[in-house]
C-alpha positions as CSV (number, residue, x, y, z in Angstrom):
1,X,131.8,55.8,76.0
2,X,129.7,53.3,77.4
3,X,127.9,53.8,80.6
4,X,127.1,51.1,83.5
5,X,124.4,52.1,86.0
6,X,125.1,55.8,85.2
7,X,128.9,55.1,85.9
8,X,131.4,55.2,83.7
9,X,132.6,51.3,82.8
10,X,135.2,49.7,80.6
11,X,132.9,47.4,78.5
12,X,128.9,46.9,77.9
13,X,126.6,44.0,78.3
14,X,125.6,42.6,74.9
15,X,122.2,41.6,73.9
16,X,123.6,38.2,72.5
17,X,126.6,38.0,74.0
18,X,128.0,35.1,71.9
19,X,127.3,36.9,68.4
20,X,129.1,39.9,67.3
21,X,126.9,42.4,66.7
22,X,126.3,43.4,62.7
23,X,126.9,46.9,61.4
24,X,123.3,48.8,61.6
25,X,123.4,49.9,58.2
26,X,123.1,46.3,56.9
27,X,119.7,45.9,58.8
28,X,117.5,46.2,55.7
29,X,119.8,43.8,53.4
30,X,120.0,41.6,56.6
31,X,116.1,41.5,56.7
32,X,115.8,40.8,53.0
33,X,118.4,38.2,52.6
34,X,118.4,36.1,55.9
35,X,114.6,36.5,57.2
36,X,113.0,33.9,55.4
37,X,109.5,34.1,57.2
38,X,107.6,37.5,57.2
39,X,105.7,38.9,60.4
40,X,102.2,37.6,60.9
41,X,100.2,35.7,58.3
42,X,99.2,36.1,54.7
43,X,95.4,36.4,54.1
44,X,95.2,32.9,52.9
45,X,96.7,31.1,56.1
46,X,94.7,33.7,58.3
47,X,91.3,32.8,56.7
48,X,91.9,29.0,56.5
49,X,88.7,27.8,58.4
50,X,90.6,24.2,58.6
51,X,92.9,25.3,60.9
52,X,91.9,28.4,62.5
53,X,88.0,27.9,62.3
54,X,85.6,30.6,61.0
55,X,86.9,34.1,61.8
56,X,85.0,37.5,62.8
57,X,86.5,41.1,62.6
58,X,87.5,40.9,66.3
59,X,89.4,37.6,65.9
60,X,92.6,39.2,63.9
61,X,94.6,42.6,63.2
62,X,96.1,44.1,60.6
63,X,99.8,44.6,60.9
64,X,101.3,48.1,60.3
65,X,103.6,48.8,57.0
66,X,105.7,52.0,56.3
67,X,104.2,55.4,56.5
68,X,105.7,57.6,53.5
69,X,102.8,59.9,53.2
70,X,100.2,62.0,55.2
71,X,96.7,60.7,55.5
72,X,94.9,63.2,54.0
73,X,96.4,61.6,50.4
74,X,94.8,58.2,51.3
75,X,92.1,57.8,48.2
76,X,88.9,55.9,49.2
77,X,87.5,55.5,45.6
78,X,85.8,52.1,45.1
79,X,83.3,50.5,43.0
80,X,79.8,49.4,44.4
81,X,78.8,47.6,41.1
82,X,80.5,47.0,37.8
83,X,79.8,50.5,36.1
84,X,79.2,52.8,39.4
85,X,82.1,53.7,41.5
86,X,81.9,56.0,44.4
87,X,84.4,58.4,46.2
88,X,83.7,56.7,49.8
89,X,83.3,53.2,50.6
90,X,80.2,53.6,53.2
91,X,76.8,52.4,52.4
92,X,74.0,52.5,54.7
93,X,71.4,49.4,55.0
94,X,68.0,48.9,53.4
95,X,66.4,48.9,57.0
96,X,63.0,50.9,58.2
97,X,64.9,52.3,61.1
98,X,67.9,53.3,59.1
99,X,67.5,54.4,55.5
100,X,65.0,56.8,54.4
101,X,65.4,59.8,51.8
102,X,67.2,61.9,54.1
103,X,69.9,59.1,55.0
104,X,70.0,58.3,51.2
105,X,70.5,62.1,50.6
106,X,73.1,62.4,52.9
107,X,75.1,59.4,52.4
108,X,75.5,60.5,48.7
109,X,76.3,63.9,49.4
110,X,79.4,62.6,51.8
111,X,80.4,60.2,48.8
112,X,78.8,57.1,49.8
113,X,75.1,55.7,49.2
114,X,72.3,54.9,51.2
115,X,69.5,52.1,49.8
116,X,66.1,53.1,50.9
117,X,64.2,50.3,52.4
118,X,61.0,48.6,51.1
119,X,58.9,48.0,54.2
120,X,56.6,50.6,52.9
121,X,54.4,50.9,49.8
122,X,55.8,51.2,46.6
123,X,54.2,54.9,45.8
124,X,56.1,56.0,49.6
125,X,59.2,54.1,48.3
126,X,59.3,55.7,44.8
127,X,58.5,59.4,46.4
128,X,61.5,58.8,48.5
129,X,63.5,58.0,45.5
130,X,62.5,61.0,43.7
131,X,63.4,63.2,46.6
132,X,66.9,62.1,46.5
133,X,67.3,62.4,42.5
134,X,65.6,65.9,43.0
135,X,68.1,67.1,45.8
136,X,71.0,68.2,43.6
137,X,71.0,68.3,40.1
138,X,73.2,69.5,37.4
139,X,70.5,70.4,34.5
140,X,67.2,69.7,36.0
141,X,65.3,68.0,33.0
142,X,61.8,67.6,34.6
143,X,61.7,70.3,36.9
144,X,58.5,71.0,38.7
145,X,56.4,73.4,36.4
146,X,53.2,75.6,37.4
147,X,50.6,77.1,35.2
148,X,49.1,80.6,35.5
149,X,46.3,78.9,37.3
150,X,48.2,77.8,40.1
151,X,47.2,79.2,43.5
152,X,49.6,80.5,46.0
153,X,48.3,77.9,48.4
154,X,49.2,75.3,46.0
155,X,52.6,76.7,45.4
156,X,53.0,76.4,49.3
157,X,51.9,73.0,49.2
158,X,54.6,71.9,46.7
159,X,57.1,73.6,48.5
160,X,56.0,71.5,51.4
161,X,56.1,68.3,49.4
162,X,59.4,68.8,47.7
163,X,61.6,70.7,50.2
164,X,62.3,73.5,48.0
165,X,60.2,76.7,47.0
166,X,61.6,77.8,43.3
167,X,59.2,76.9,40.5
168,X,59.2,78.1,37.1
169,X,55.7,79.4,35.3
170,X,54.8,78.6,31.6
171,X,51.9,79.4,29.7
172,X,50.6,75.5,30.0
173,X,52.0,74.6,33.1
174,X,54.4,72.1,31.4
175,X,57.9,71.7,30.1
176,X,58.8,72.9,26.3
177,X,55.9,75.6,27.1
178,X,57.0,79.7,27.0
179,X,58.3,80.8,30.3
180,X,56.4,83.5,31.7
181,X,57.7,83.7,35.0
182,X,59.5,82.3,38.4
183,X,58.1,81.8,41.8
184,X,60.3,81.6,44.9
185,X,59.6,81.3,48.4
186,X,60.0,85.0,49.2
187,X,57.3,85.6,46.8
188,X,54.8,83.4,48.4
189,X,56.0,83.2,52.0
190,X,53.9,86.3,53.6
191,X,51.6,86.7,50.6
192,X,48.0,87.5,52.5
193,X,45.6,85.9,49.6
194,X,46.4,82.3,49.2
195,X,43.6,82.3,46.6
196,X,45.6,84.4,44.1
197,X,47.3,83.0,41.2
198,X,50.8,82.8,41.3
199,X,51.1,85.2,38.4
200,X,50.2,88.0,40.6
201,X,53.5,87.3,42.7
202,X,55.9,85.8,40.3
203,X,59.0,87.7,39.3
204,X,59.4,88.3,35.5
205,X,62.4,89.7,35.4
206,X,64.7,86.9,34.5
207,X,68.1,86.0,33.8
208,X,67.8,82.8,31.4
209,X,70.6,80.7,29.1
210,X,70.0,79.7,25.6
211,X,69.7,75.9,25.0
212,X,73.0,74.1,24.2
213,X,74.6,75.9,27.0
214,X,77.2,73.5,28.9
215,X,77.0,73.1,32.2
216,X,80.2,75.2,32.9
217,X,79.0,77.9,31.0
218,X,75.4,77.6,32.9
219,X,77.2,77.6,36.2
220,X,79.5,80.9,35.4
221,X,76.1,82.7,34.5
222,X,74.6,81.6,37.4
223,X,77.1,82.2,40.0
224,X,77.3,85.8,38.4
225,X,73.5,86.6,38.6
226,X,71.6,87.4,41.9
227,X,68.9,84.8,41.1
228,X,68.3,81.5,42.6
229,X,67.4,79.8,39.5
230,X,68.6,79.5,36.0
231,X,66.1,78.5,33.3
232,X,67.3,77.2,30.0
233,X,65.2,77.9,27.0
234,X,65.0,77.6,23.1
235,X,65.0,80.1,20.7
236,X,61.2,80.5,21.0
237,X,61.6,81.2,24.9
238,X,60.1,77.8,25.7
239,X,61.3,76.1,28.9
240,X,63.7,73.4,28.3
241,X,65.6,72.9,31.8
242,X,66.6,74.8,34.9
243,X,69.7,75.3,37.0
244,X,69.9,75.9,40.8
245,X,72.1,78.1,42.8
246,X,71.7,75.8,45.9
247,X,73.1,73.0,43.6
248,X,76.5,75.2,43.3
249,X,76.6,75.5,46.8
250,X,76.1,71.7,47.5
251,X,79.0,71.1,45.0
252,X,80.7,73.6,47.1
253,X,80.1,72.0,50.3
254,X,80.1,68.2,49.2
255,X,83.1,67.8,46.7
256,X,82.8,64.1,47.2
257,X,79.0,63.5,46.4
258,X,78.0,60.4,44.5
259,X,76.3,62.0,41.3
260,X,75.9,60.5,37.7
261,X,78.2,62.3,35.5
262,X,76.1,63.2,32.6
263,X,73.1,64.5,34.8
264,X,74.7,65.2,38.0
265,X,71.9,64.1,40.1
266,X,72.4,62.0,43.4
267,X,73.1,58.3,42.7
268,X,69.9,56.6,44.4
269,X,69.6,52.8,45.4
270,X,66.3,51.0,46.8
271,X,65.6,47.5,48.1
272,X,63.1,45.4,46.6
273,X,62.3,41.7,47.5
274,X,62.2,38.8,45.2
275,X,58.3,38.0,44.8
276,X,56.4,38.3,41.6
277,X,54.5,42.0,42.8
278,X,58.1,43.2,43.3
279,X,58.2,43.5,39.6
280,X,55.5,46.1,39.8
281,X,57.3,48.1,42.6
282,X,60.4,48.0,40.3
283,X,58.6,49.6,37.7
284,X,57.4,52.4,39.9
285,X,61.0,52.8,41.2
286,X,62.3,52.9,37.6
287,X,60.2,55.4,36.8
288,X,60.9,57.5,39.8
289,X,64.7,57.5,38.3
290,X,66.4,54.5,40.2
291,X,69.8,53.9,39.4
292,X,70.7,50.7,41.6
293,X,68.2,48.1,42.7
294,X,69.0,45.7,45.8
295,X,67.9,42.5,45.8
296,X,67.1,42.3,49.8
297,X,67.0,38.5,50.8
298,X,68.7,37.1,53.9
299,X,69.6,34.1,51.7
300,X,69.9,35.0,48.3
301,X,70.8,31.9,46.6
302,X,67.1,31.1,45.8
303,X,65.3,30.2,42.2
304,X,63.7,33.7,43.0
305,X,66.5,35.8,43.4
306,X,67.9,34.1,40.1
307,X,64.9,34.6,38.2
308,X,64.4,38.4,39.3
309,X,68.3,39.2,38.3
310,X,67.5,37.8,34.9
311,X,64.3,39.6,34.8
312,X,66.0,42.9,35.7
313,X,69.0,42.6,33.5
314,X,66.6,41.8,30.2
315,X,63.9,44.4,31.1
316,X,65.9,47.3,32.4
317,X,69.8,47.1,30.8
318,X,70.5,50.2,32.4
319,X,69.8,49.4,36.0
320,X,72.6,48.0,38.1
321,X,71.6,45.0,40.4
322,X,72.9,44.1,43.5
323,X,72.4,40.4,44.7
324,X,72.4,38.7,48.2
325,X,72.8,38.1,51.0
326,X,75.3,35.2,50.4
327,X,78.2,33.8,52.4
328,X,79.8,31.0,50.3
329,X,81.5,30.9,47.1
330,X,78.4,28.2,45.7
331,X,76.1,30.9,46.4
332,X,78.0,33.5,44.9
333,X,78.5,31.9,41.6
334,X,74.7,31.1,40.7
335,X,74.0,35.0,41.3
336,X,76.9,36.1,39.1
337,X,76.0,33.6,36.5
338,X,72.6,35.2,36.6
339,X,74.1,38.5,35.8
340,X,74.3,40.3,39.3
341,X,76.7,43.6,39.2
342,X,77.4,43.7,42.6
343,X,77.0,41.2,45.9
344,X,76.3,41.7,49.5
345,X,77.8,39.4,52.0
346,X,76.7,38.5,55.0
347,X,74.1,36.1,57.0
348,X,73.6,36.7,60.7
349,X,76.1,39.0,61.4
350,X,74.1,42.3,62.1
351,X,74.1,43.6,65.6
352,X,70.1,43.2,65.4
353,X,70.3,39.5,63.9
354,X,69.8,36.3,65.5
355,X,69.7,34.1,62.4
356,X,72.8,32.3,63.4
357,X,71.6,31.6,66.8
358,X,68.1,30.7,65.9
359,X,68.4,28.6,62.4
360,X,71.9,27.8,63.1
361,X,72.7,28.9,59.3
362,X,75.3,31.5,58.6
363,X,79.1,32.1,58.7
364,X,81.5,34.2,60.4
365,X,81.5,37.6,58.8
366,X,85.4,37.8,57.9
367,X,85.6,34.3,56.4
368,X,82.4,35.2,54.4
369,X,83.8,38.3,53.0
370,X,87.3,36.8,52.2
371,X,85.9,33.7,50.6
372,X,83.1,35.4,48.4
373,X,84.8,38.6,47.7
374,X,88.0,36.6,46.4
375,X,85.9,34.6,43.8
376,X,83.8,37.4,42.9
377,X,86.7,39.5,41.8
378,X,87.5,36.8,39.0
379,X,84.5,38.1,37.7
380,X,84.8,41.8,38.0
381,X,82.0,41.6,40.3
382,X,82.4,44.3,43.8
383,X,81.3,42.9,46.9
384,X,79.7,44.8,50.0
385,X,80.4,43.5,53.5
386,X,77.1,43.9,55.0
387,X,76.9,43.7,58.8
388,X,79.2,43.2,61.7
389,X,80.2,47.0,61.3
390,X,80.8,48.4,64.8
391,X,83.6,50.8,64.6
392,X,86.3,52.1,62.0
393,X,88.5,49.0,62.8
394,X,85.9,46.8,61.5
395,X,85.6,49.0,58.3
396,X,89.4,48.5,57.5
397,X,89.0,44.9,58.4
398,X,86.2,44.0,56.1
399,X,87.6,46.2,53.4
400,X,91.3,44.6,53.6
401,X,89.4,41.4,53.2
402,X,88.6,42.1,49.7
403,X,85.3,43.9,49.9
404,X,84.8,47.2,48.0
405,X,82.5,49.0,50.2
406,X,80.7,48.1,53.4
407,X,77.0,48.5,54.5
408,X,76.0,49.7,58.1
409,X,73.0,49.5,59.8
410,X,73.4,49.7,63.7
411,X,76.0,52.2,63.4
412,X,74.0,54.5,61.5
413,X,70.7,54.1,63.5
414,X,71.2,56.6,65.9
415,X,72.1,59.4,63.7
416,X,69.6,62.5,63.0
417,X,69.2,61.6,59.3
418,X,67.7,58.0,60.3
419,X,63.9,57.4,60.5
420,X,62.1,57.9,63.8
421,X,62.1,60.0,67.0
422,X,64.6,60.5,69.9
423,X,63.7,59.3,73.1
424,X,65.0,59.3,76.4
425,X,66.0,55.7,77.9
426,X,65.2,54.6,81.5
427,X,68.9,55.4,82.0
428,X,68.3,59.1,80.9
429,X,70.4,58.6,77.9
430,X,69.1,60.1,74.3
431,X,68.5,57.0,71.9
432,X,66.6,56.1,68.8
433,X,64.6,52.9,68.1
434,X,66.6,49.9,66.2
435,X,65.2,46.9,64.9
436,X,66.3,44.1,62.6
437,X,64.1,43.4,59.5
438,X,63.7,39.7,60.6
439,X,62.3,41.0,64.2
440,X,58.7,40.5,65.1
441,X,57.8,43.8,64.9
442,X,59.0,44.5,61.5
443,X,57.4,41.4,60.2
444,X,54.3,42.5,61.7
445,X,54.5,46.2,60.1
446,X,51.8,46.7,57.7
447,X,53.3,50.0,56.2
448,X,53.8,48.1,53.1
449,X,50.7,48.0,51.9
450,X,49.9,49.4,48.4
451,X,47.2,50.9,46.0
452,X,48.5,50.0,42.8
453,X,46.2,47.5,41.1
454,X,47.8,44.2,41.1
455,X,50.2,44.9,44.2
456,X,49.9,42.6,46.9
457,X,49.8,44.3,50.4
458,X,52.8,42.5,52.4
459,X,55.8,43.9,54.1
460,X,59.8,43.4,53.7
461,X,60.6,41.8,56.7
462,X,58.6,38.4,56.2
463,X,59.3,38.5,52.2
464,X,63.0,38.7,53.3
465,X,63.0,35.7,55.4
466,X,60.5,33.7,53.2
467,X,57.8,33.9,55.7
468,X,54.7,35.4,53.7
469,X,52.8,32.1,54.3
470,X,53.8,31.4,57.8
471,X,51.0,31.3,60.3
472,X,53.7,31.5,63.1
473,X,56.4,33.6,62.8
474,X,59.8,32.8,63.6
475,X,61.9,35.9,64.4
476,X,65.4,36.5,63.1
477,X,66.0,39.7,64.7
478,X,65.5,41.9,67.6
479,X,64.0,45.0,68.3
480,X,66.0,47.4,70.5
481,X,67.7,50.8,70.4
482,X,70.7,52.6,69.6
483,X,72.5,55.9,71.5
484,X,72.4,59.2,69.7
485,X,75.4,59.7,67.4
486,X,74.4,63.1,66.1
487,X,74.4,63.9,62.5
488,X,76.0,61.5,59.8
489,X,77.3,64.9,58.2
490,X,79.9,64.7,61.3
491,X,80.0,61.0,62.1
492,X,80.4,60.0,58.7
493,X,83.6,62.1,57.8
494,X,85.1,60.9,61.6
495,X,84.6,57.3,59.8
496,X,86.2,58.4,56.6
497,X,89.3,60.0,58.5
498,X,89.7,56.9,60.8
499,X,89.7,54.8,57.6
500,X,92.5,57.2,55.9
501,X,94.7,56.9,59.0
502,X,94.4,53.3,59.4
503,X,95.6,52.9,55.7
504,X,98.2,55.0,56.3
505,X,99.5,52.9,59.4
506,X,99.2,50.2,56.9
507,X,101.2,51.8,54.2
508,X,98.7,52.1,51.5
509,X,97.8,55.1,49.7
510,X,94.2,53.8,48.5
511,X,91.7,50.9,48.8
512,X,92.9,49.3,45.4
513,X,96.5,49.3,46.7
514,X,95.2,47.8,50.3
515,X,93.4,44.7,48.1
516,X,96.6,44.6,45.9
517,X,99.1,44.3,48.9
518,X,96.6,41.8,50.4
519,X,96.3,39.6,47.6
520,X,100.3,39.8,47.0
521,X,101.2,39.1,50.7
522,X,102.6,42.7,51.5
523,X,100.0,43.3,53.9
524,X,99.9,40.7,56.7
525,X,97.7,39.9,59.7
526,X,98.0,38.4,63.2
527,X,95.6,36.3,64.8
528,X,94.1,37.6,68.4
529,X,93.7,35.6,71.4
530,X,91.2,36.3,74.0
531,X,93.9,37.7,76.0
532,X,95.0,39.7,73.0
533,X,91.7,41.3,72.5
534,X,91.5,42.3,76.1
535,X,94.9,44.3,75.9
536,X,93.8,46.1,72.6
537,X,90.7,47.5,74.5
538,X,90.9,49.9,77.0
539,X,91.9,48.3,80.6
540,X,93.5,48.9,83.7
541,X,91.3,52.4,84.4
542,X,89.5,53.3,87.2
543,X,87.3,55.4,85.0
544,X,87.3,56.7,81.5
545,X,85.7,59.0,79.0
546,X,85.6,57.3,75.3
547,X,85.1,60.4,73.1
548,X,85.4,59.1,69.6
549,X,85.6,62.7,67.7
550,X,85.4,66.4,68.2
């Protein structure tokens, strides 16, 4: 019975008094047959610069879809190059306050990728690559091997250098020599005489597996033994390779880890410039086991980068090359034609970058990502949305506009794994230093000196902005600090969980489904006015605590 003001009445007011209400069961048919225009805008209309101008991530929203699955079922697998796919779409930027070996290791363990910066000597950068490659292995094909003459003191130094203390000892101190023992941290930690040879403290009661053992079989042997390492030997007991118990534990704790399928080593990426001397740097990095090289330039559409791409593809066919940065289709076309396996998109959108302000050159990031990634997709080239990422929502928007992955700098600079030390700001907050690679501080940094013959001393900041020969440096970045964010082992899972929940709200079970939904117009967008942006943020509260995750 209809009610009016809580009292029984004989009639009820109609929402549309002149129209008869339709049967509620026909709502879906009515939507499909009678509504000719969907809610919101398709991506082409949204990103039409002639109508809406150049948009950034804050200028629009993605409209919700239908939820028919839990967020945990959302798949985040995505390509980073033509040949390499990651379990998660997050990358750390090659900046000297963001990514060295610790960040690269942990980003790879969490399913993403860390790109090691090149504002250091080639030897230091190669050492960081080696640390990443040795951190988690299947069969360790090039283990650190000790000779009988190695002292306990030298073994301790090797532990400090590599971060692990389990080493095989062979007759000649090389691989494919007869295995005579194993040294572990326990053997040398409290040994009173550093000058003693390792043969006086090494373990000789070894569990080994024969050459030809599969990785699954070797893992089974190691899991049943109480040993930390499993040497693989041939019929003459010569050491062939090694398997580590710690790697089994890492497989358990980090199931999404970005690893090569054959060696089970973590995937490692590093940046270089486009100068002639960077060819020497690349050789050193390739020898260290590099998998992906990122050509680091603020404006990638140059003869220097095009020639470098062709050189790398000819000399290192097994090495994937990511070019950039680009923000227009014309820029992208030149690098794609040269043979790149991936592209970085962004110019002046980073939190510590002032290129757009100082140089009046660049493009709003949302417009850049959509137009370049749409073009690159026609040639099977994945794209990285590089810069402008301040929160989970920006990650979602970058991916929805066609990027395969997103690259973060300032968002990760305050984590435990980024280079540098914490300090307390004047406001009493725990912070870490962060600077753009176009800042005066970065361009004047002299860490990039090299002792390699023929490698000219320079730095990545000047090279990235083509400023090596300038007597007066023009800054395209700033130096500052960012708040402590804790460890990436907690922060990155928060980003991934937020991304999964966002895709659930949109109604897409995977990133590939999201991209397809955007292409065919099923995923819709809405422009945001200034008032809409204010409405979508915290407002109307006297005070609040914005805790992002627990």
